[in-house]
C-alpha positions as CSV (number, residue, x, y, z in Angstrom):
1,X,46.5,-33.4,-18.0
2,X,42.7,-33.9,-17.8
3,X,42.2,-30.5,-20.0
4,X,45.3,-31.5,-22.6
5,X,43.8,-35.1,-22.6
6,X,40.7,-34.1,-23.7
7,X,42.2,-31.5,-26.3
8,X,43.5,-35.0,-27.6
9,X,40.2,-36.6,-27.6
10,X,39.1,-33.2,-29.8
11,X,41.9,-33.8,-32.5
12,X,41.4,-37.5,-33.2
13,X,37.5,-37.5,-32.9
14,X,37.6,-33.7,-35.5
15,X,40.4,-35.5,-37.2
16,X,38.1,-36.7,-41.1
17,X,37.8,-40.5,-41.3
18,X,35.3,-40.8,-44.4
19,X,37.0,-41.5,-47.4
20,X,40.1,-41.3,-45.8
21,X,42.9,-44.6,-45.6
22,X,44.0,-45.4,-42.3
23,X,47.4,-43.6,-43.6
24,X,46.0,-40.4,-44.0
25,X,44.3,-40.5,-41.2
26,X,47.6,-40.9,-39.1
27,X,49.5,-38.5,-41.1
28,X,46.0,-35.7,-40.5
29,X,45.5,-36.6,-36.9
30,X,50.0,-37.2,-35.8
31,X,50.4,-33.7,-38.0
32,X,48.0,-31.9,-35.5
33,X,48.8,-33.5,-32.9
34,X,52.6,-32.3,-33.2
35,X,51.5,-28.5,-33.5
36,X,49.8,-28.8,-30.0
37,X,53.5,-30.5,-28.6
38,X,55.0,-27.3,-30.0
39,X,52.3,-25.1,-28.9
40,X,52.9,-27.1,-25.1
41,X,56.6,-26.1,-25.7
42,X,56.1,-22.6,-26.4
43,X,53.9,-22.5,-23.3
44,X,56.3,-23.8,-21.0
45,X,59.7,-21.7,-22.5
46,X,60.2,-18.1,-22.6
47,X,57.7,-17.2,-19.2
48,X,54.9,-19.0,-21.3
49,X,54.7,-16.5,-23.8
50,X,55.8,-15.5,-28.0
51,X,55.9,-13.0,-30.3
52,X,53.1,-13.3,-32.9
53,X,55.7,-13.4,-35.2
54,X,58.2,-16.1,-34.4
55,X,54.9,-18.3,-33.8
56,X,54.4,-17.7,-37.5
57,X,57.5,-18.3,-38.3
58,X,57.9,-21.5,-36.7
59,X,55.2,-22.9,-37.3
60,X,54.2,-21.6,-41.4
61,X,57.6,-20.2,-42.4
62,X,59.0,-24.1,-43.3
63,X,56.2,-24.9,-45.4
64,X,56.0,-22.3,-47.8
65,X,59.9,-20.8,-47.7
66,X,60.8,-18.2,-49.6
67,X,57.2,-17.6,-50.6
68,X,55.7,-17.0,-47.4
69,X,55.9,-13.2,-47.4
70,X,55.7,-12.2,-43.8
71,X,54.9,-8.6,-43.8
72,X,53.9,-8.9,-39.9
73,X,53.1,-5.8,-37.7
74,X,53.4,-4.6,-34.5
75,X,55.2,-6.8,-31.5
76,X,52.1,-8.6,-30.3
77,X,53.2,-11.2,-27.2
78,X,50.9,-13.9,-27.5
79,X,49.5,-15.3,-23.8
80,X,50.1,-18.9,-22.5
81,X,46.3,-19.3,-23.3
82,X,46.4,-18.4,-26.8
83,X,49.3,-20.1,-27.6
84,X,48.3,-23.2,-28.5
85,X,44.5,-22.4,-30.2
86,X,46.6,-19.7,-32.2
87,X,49.4,-22.2,-33.1
88,X,46.4,-24.8,-34.6
89,X,44.9,-22.2,-36.7
90,X,48.4,-21.7,-38.0
91,X,48.9,-25.3,-38.5
92,X,45.6,-25.7,-40.4
93,X,46.5,-22.7,-42.9
94,X,49.3,-23.3,-43.6
95,X,49.3,-27.4,-44.0
96,X,45.9,-25.9,-45.9
97,X,48.6,-24.2,-47.9
98,X,50.8,-27.3,-48.5
99,X,47.4,-29.2,-49.6
100,X,45.5,-26.8,-51.7
101,X,47.0,-23.5,-52.1
102,X,49.9,-20.7,-52.4
103,X,52.5,-23.5,-51.5
104,X,51.2,-26.4,-53.3
105,X,52.0,-25.1,-56.4
106,X,55.1,-23.4,-58.5
107,X,54.6,-19.5,-58.4
108,X,52.2,-19.1,-55.3
109,X,52.6,-17.2,-52.6
110,X,51.0,-16.4,-48.7
111,X,51.5,-13.4,-46.9
112,X,50.9,-13.4,-43.4
113,X,50.1,-9.7,-41.8
114,X,48.6,-8.5,-38.0
115,X,47.6,-5.4,-36.9
116,X,46.3,-4.1,-33.5
117,X,42.5,-2.9,-33.8
118,X,41.4,-1.0,-31.0
119,X,37.6,-1.7,-29.9
120,X,34.8,-0.1,-27.9
121,X,36.0,-2.1,-24.6
122,X,39.5,-3.9,-26.0
123,X,42.1,-3.9,-28.1
124,X,42.2,-6.9,-30.6
125,X,44.9,-8.5,-33.0
126,X,43.9,-8.6,-36.3
127,X,45.7,-11.4,-38.3
128,X,45.9,-12.1,-41.8
129,X,46.6,-14.9,-44.3
130,X,46.2,-14.0,-48.5
131,X,47.4,-17.1,-50.7
132,X,47.7,-16.2,-54.6
133,X,48.3,-19.3,-56.0
134,X,49.8,-19.9,-59.5
135,X,46.4,-21.5,-61.0
136,X,43.1,-20.8,-60.1
137,X,41.8,-22.4,-57.1
138,X,38.2,-23.8,-56.3
139,X,36.2,-23.5,-53.1
140,X,35.8,-26.7,-50.8
141,X,32.4,-28.4,-51.7
142,X,32.1,-29.2,-48.0
143,X,33.9,-27.7,-44.8
144,X,36.0,-30.2,-43.3
145,X,37.8,-30.7,-40.2
146,X,40.6,-28.6,-40.5
147,X,38.1,-25.5,-41.0
148,X,36.1,-26.7,-37.5
149,X,39.9,-26.2,-35.8
150,X,40.1,-22.7,-36.9
151,X,36.4,-21.8,-36.0
152,X,36.5,-23.6,-32.9
153,X,40.1,-22.6,-31.9
154,X,39.0,-18.6,-32.4
155,X,36.2,-18.8,-31.1
156,X,36.2,-21.0,-27.7
157,X,40.0,-21.0,-27.3
158,X,41.1,-17.0,-27.8
159,X,37.3,-15.7,-27.8
160,X,37.5,-14.7,-30.9
161,X,36.8,-15.2,-34.2
162,X,37.4,-16.2,-37.7
163,X,36.7,-15.3,-41.6
164,X,37.9,-17.7,-44.2
165,X,37.0,-16.3,-48.4
166,X,37.4,-18.6,-50.7
167,X,38.9,-17.0,-53.6
168,X,39.7,-18.0,-57.5
169,X,43.3,-16.5,-56.2
170,X,43.1,-18.3,-53.4
171,X,41.6,-18.7,-49.0
172,X,41.8,-15.0,-47.8
173,X,41.2,-15.8,-43.8
174,X,41.5,-13.1,-41.3
175,X,41.7,-14.4,-37.3
176,X,40.6,-11.7,-34.6
177,X,41.1,-11.7,-31.2
178,X,42.0,-10.1,-28.0
179,X,45.1,-8.6,-27.3
180,X,45.9,-9.6,-23.7
181,X,48.7,-7.9,-21.9
182,X,50.8,-10.9,-19.6
183,X,50.6,-14.0,-18.9
């Protein structure tokens, strides 16, 4: 319980306030909080594991509708310890696409795929989101709290990494994390 409350505190502290109205802060914080609640539900259901495909569709699928192209990949079971950080990453990527990227205008699409990458010491999962927007987009002028959530969740939560490339066509995001077996 103490860990969970610490995560809630971190969400509150990392949700931007500068230049935001109380309503904007509330909306951003509650979106992240609801993603955290979903992750907790996933952790307690299905033996503490969920297929990556199901997690992606549950978190991002409703945001893009038919503009989300799930290219998918091999079956990957996400362990209980990986569910919360991966849910937060997917939430941030989906929200970004809805506000600024592929889902914000007509004709944009986002493709999500993953593959297993054999490494020297252990196998990893490489999850890729590639946005293609209908009109050119500009990279952000500064790194926001969503980027921090993605980076911290990837490194601290998943013991992996995240790379975000802001192209004129849209965001190319790659998240790499160790392939774990068992809960």
